[in-house]
TIGUDO-631062 format. One record per residue: residue number from 1; chain; x, y, z of N, C-alpha, C, CB in turn. Coordinates in steps of 0.1 Angstrom, whole numbers. Glycine has a CB too. Layout:
! TIGUDO-631062
+-----+-------+-------+-------+-------+-------+-------+-------+-------+-------+-------+-------+-------+-------+
!   n ! chain !   n_X !   n_Y !   n_Z !  ca_X !  ca_Y !  ca_Z !   c_X !   c_Y !   c_Z !  cb_X !  cb_Y !  cb_Z !
+-----+-------+-------+-------+-------+-------+-------+-------+-------+-------+-------+-------+-------+-------+
! NUM !     A !     X !     Y !     Z !     X !     Y !     Z !     X !     Y !     Z !     X !     Y !     Z !
...
+-----+-------+-------+-------+-------+-------+-------+-------+-------+-------+-------+-------+-------+-------+
***
This chain:
! TIGUDO-631062
+-----+-------+-------+-------+-------+-------+-------+-------+-------+-------+-------+-------+-------+-------+
!   n ! chain !   n_X !   n_Y !   n_Z !  ca_X !  ca_Y !  ca_Z !   c_X !   c_Y !   c_Z !  cb_X !  cb_Y !  cb_Z !
+-----+-------+-------+-------+-------+-------+-------+-------+-------+-------+-------+-------+-------+-------+
!   1 !     A !    10 !   -11 !     4 !     5 !    -5 !     0 !     7 !    13 !    -3 !    -1 !   -10 !     4 !
!   2 !     A !    17 !    14 !     9 !    28 !    23 !    11 !    36 !    23 !    -4 !    37 !    16 !    24 !
!   3 !     A !    41 !    20 !   -14 !    46 !    15 !   -27 !    38 !    24 !   -37 !    43 !    -2 !   -28 !
!   4 !     A !    24 !    14 !   -34 !    13 !    24 !   -42 !    10 !    34 !   -37 !     1 !    19 !   -43 !
!   5 !     A !    14 !    46 !   -29 !     7 !    56 !   -23 !    22 !    63 !   -31 !     1 !    56 !    -3 !
!   6 !     A !    27 !    58 !   -23 !    41 !    68 !   -28 !    45 !    69 !   -49 !    58 !    56 !   -19 !
!   7 !     A !    38 !    51 !   -52 !    39 !    64 !   -70 !    25 !    70 !   -73 !    42 !    53 !   -90 !
!   8 !     A !    16 !    71 !   -64 !     5 !    81 !   -64 !    12 !    96 !   -63 !    -5 !    79 !   -51 !
!   9 !     A !    20 !    93 !   -60 !    31 !   107 !   -49 !    34 !   115 !   -62 !    52 !   100 !   -37 !
!  10 !     A !    38 !   106 !   -70 !    54 !   106 !   -74 !    47 !   113 !   -88 !    64 !    87 !   -74 !
!  11 !     A !    34 !   102 !   -86 !    31 !   113 !  -100 !    26 !   120 !  -104 !    29 !   112 !  -108 !
!  12 !     A !    18 !   121 !   -89 !     9 !   142 !   -90 !    23 !   153 !   -88 !    -6 !   148 !   -68 !
!  13 !     A !    38 !   148 !   -82 !    47 !   162 !   -86 !    50 !   164 !  -100 !    60 !   163 !   -79 !
!  14 !     A !    53 !   147 !  -110 !    53 !   143 !  -123 !    49 !   159 !  -127 !    41 !   130 !  -128 !
!  15 !     A !    38 !   158 !  -125 !    28 !   167 !  -136 !    24 !   182 !  -131 !    13 !   157 !  -139 !
!  16 !     A !    29 !   185 !  -117 !    26 !   195 !  -104 !    38 !   203 !  -113 !    30 !   189 !   -82 !
!  17 !     A !    49 !   202 !  -115 !    61 !   201 !  -118 !    62 !   198 !  -134 !    66 !   192 !  -109 !
!  18 !     A !    58 !   197 !  -145 !    55 !   197 !  -157 !    36 !   213 !  -158 !    53 !   176 !  -161 !
!  19 !     A !    31 !   215 !  -146 !    24 !   228 !  -155 !    30 !   240 !  -148 !     7 !   230 !  -154 !
!  20 !     A !    47 !   234 !  -137 !    41 !   253 !  -132 !    59 !   256 !  -139 !    37 !   259 !  -104 !
!  21 !     A !    64 !   248 !  -153 !    71 !   253 !  -160 !    63 !   257 !  -174 !    82 !   243 !  -160 !
!  22 !     A !    48 !   248 !  -175 !    44 !   249 !  -192 !    44 !   267 !  -187 !    23 !   238 !  -200 !
!  23 !     A !    38 !   272 !  -169 !    32 !   287 !  -164 !    41 !   296 !  -165 !    27 !   288 !  -149 !
!  24 !     A !    54 !   289 !  -162 !    71 !   294 !  -175 !    74 !   300 !  -181 !    76 !   291 !  -183 !
!  25 !     A !    70 !   285 !  -195 !    72 !   288 !  -203 !    60 !   297 !  -208 !    75 !   279 !  -208 !
!  26 !     A !    44 !   299 !  -201 !    38 !   309 !  -214 !    40 !   322 !  -204 !    19 !   305 !  -222 !
!  27 !     A !    43 !   317 !  -192 !    46 !   343 !  -189 !    53 !   342 !  -196 !    54 !   357 !  -171 !
!  28 !     A !    69 !   335 !  -198 !    79 !   344 !  -205 !    76 !   345 !  -217 !    92 !   340 !  -204 !
!  29 !     A !    68 !   340 !  -228 !    69 !   346 !  -241 !    55 !   356 !  -240 !    69 !   334 !  -253 !
!  30 !     A !    46 !   350 !  -228 !    39 !   363 !  -228 !    45 !   382 !  -223 !    30 !   359 !  -218 !
!  31 !     A !    54 !   378 !  -222 !    67 !   389 !  -213 !    75 !   390 !  -227 !    80 !   381 !  -196 !
!  32 !     A !    78 !   386 !  -233 !    84 !   391 !  -250 !    74 !   396 !  -257 !    90 !   379 !  -261 !
!  33 !     A !    59 !   395 !  -254 !    49 !   399 !  -266 !    48 !   413 !  -264 !    34 !   391 !  -266 !
!  34 !     A !    42 !   414 !  -248 !    44 !   424 !  -249 !    54 !   437 !  -253 !    40 !   424 !  -243 !
!  35 !     A !    63 !   429 !  -248 !    77 !   442 !  -250 !    76 !   444 !  -262 !    95 !   437 !  -246 !
!  36 !     A !    72 !   437 !  -273 !    75 !   436 !  -283 !    68 !   444 !  -287 !    75 !   425 !  -289 !
!  37 !     A !    53 !   445 !  -283 !    39 !   453 !  -285 !    40 !   466 !  -283 !    27 !   449 !  -276 !
!  38 !     A !    53 !   467 !  -267 !    49 !   479 !  -271 !    70 !   486 !  -267 !    30 !   487 !  -260 !
!  39 !     A !    72 !   480 !  -276 !    82 !   484 !  -288 !    94 !   487 !  -281 !    77 !   496 !  -297 !
!  40 !     A !    92 !   480 !  -267 !   105 !   476 !  -256 !   120 !   468 !  -264 !    97 !   463 !  -242 !
!  41 !     A !   112 !   456 !  -279 !   125 !   445 !  -276 !   127 !   454 !  -291 !   122 !   421 !  -274 !
!  42 !     A !   143 !   457 !  -292 !   145 !   468 !  -301 !   159 !   464 !  -305 !   144 !   482 !  -296 !
!  43 !     A !   166 !   466 !  -315 !   177 !   458 !  -314 !   192 !   453 !  -307 !   178 !   459 !  -321 !
!  44 !     A !   192 !   467 !  -297 !   199 !   461 !  -290 !   193 !   453 !  -282 !   205 !   468 !  -285 !
!  45 !     A !   184 !   448 !  -283 !   186 !   441 !  -277 !   186 !   423 !  -276 !   182 !   447 !  -272 !
!  46 !     A !   181 !   421 !  -297 !   192 !   413 !  -302 !   204 !   411 !  -306 !   191 !   410 !  -308 !
!  47 !     A !   208 !   421 !  -302 !   222 !   421 !  -305 !   229 !   417 !  -292 !   227 !   436 !  -310 !
!  48 !     A !   226 !   414 !  -272 !   232 !   411 !  -265 !   223 !   399 !  -269 !   234 !   419 !  -252 !
!  49 !     A !   212 !   395 !  -271 !   212 !   382 !  -272 !   221 !   375 !  -279 !   202 !   379 !  -276 !
!  50 !     A !   221 !   376 !  -290 !   236 !   374 !  -298 !   255 !   373 !  -286 !   235 !   391 !  -310 !
!  51 !     A !   255 !   380 !  -283 !   267 !   384 !  -272 !   261 !   369 !  -270 !   266 !   401 !  -259 !
!  52 !     A !   250 !   366 !  -256 !   248 !   360 !  -247 !   255 !   345 !  -257 !   233 !   363 !  -240 !
!  53 !     A !   250 !   342 !  -271 !   245 !   325 !  -273 !   265 !   328 !  -277 !   228 !   316 !  -291 !
!  54 !     A !   269 !   336 !  -281 !   285 !   339 !  -287 !   293 !   328 !  -273 !   292 !   361 !  -287 !
!  55 !     A !   286 !   342 !  -265 !   296 !   334 !  -248 !   291 !   320 !  -243 !   292 !   343 !  -230 !
!  56 !     A !   275 !   318 !  -249 !   279 !   301 !  -244 !   289 !   295 !  -254 !   265 !   290 !  -243 !
!  57 !     A !   288 !   294 !  -263 !   293 !   287 !  -271 !   304 !   291 !  -272 !   287 !   286 !  -282 !
!  58 !     A !   310 !   301 !  -266 !   324 !   304 !  -266 !   328 !   290 !  -255 !   328 !   321 !  -260 !
!  59 !     A !   324 !   291 !  -247 !   322 !   285 !  -233 !   319 !   266 !  -235 !   307 !   293 !  -223 !
!  60 !     A !   310 !   261 !  -243 !   305 !   248 !  -248 !   320 !   245 !  -247 !   294 !   246 !  -263 !
!  61 !     A !   327 !   254 !  -261 !   338 !   247 !  -267 !   349 !   250 !  -260 !   341 !   251 !  -281 !
!  62 !     A !   354 !   256 !  -258 !   366 !   255 !  -247 !   362 !   246 !  -237 !   368 !   268 !  -240 !
!  63 !     A !   354 !   243 !  -233 !   350 !   230 !  -216 !   351 !   217 !  -228 !   326 !   232 !  -204 !
!  64 !     A !   341 !   214 !  -240 !   345 !   202 !  -245 !   357 !   199 !  -252 !   338 !   198 !  -251 !
!  65 !     A !   369 !   212 !  -253 !   384 !   209 !  -255 !   392 !   208 !  -248 !   388 !   215 !  -259 !
!  66 !     A !   387 !   210 !  -237 !   399 !   210 !  -224 !   392 !   195 !  -217 !   397 !   229 !  -209 !
!  67 !     A !   386 !   191 !  -220 !   378 !   180 !  -214 !   386 !   167 !  -225 !   358 !   183 !  -216 !
!  68 !     A !   386 !   169 !  -238 !   392 !   159 !  -246 !   402 !   153 !  -244 !   393 !   163 !  -254 !
+-----+-------+-------+-------+-------+-------+-------+-------+-------+-------+-------+-------+-------+-------+
***
């Protein structure tokens, strides 16, 4: 009986985590849409995102080559 209860609890926790993750995704998308609607989302934000992606790529590639 205890194993069944743990299984049910784990299932409910997994659903709860999925709902929270989905809600955060929807909130972030709504924020992006709102920012673009009021013209906050401009080229400077695009360049900041591009720089962040480039920095992450550099860090990741450096990690891969150092581990080899």
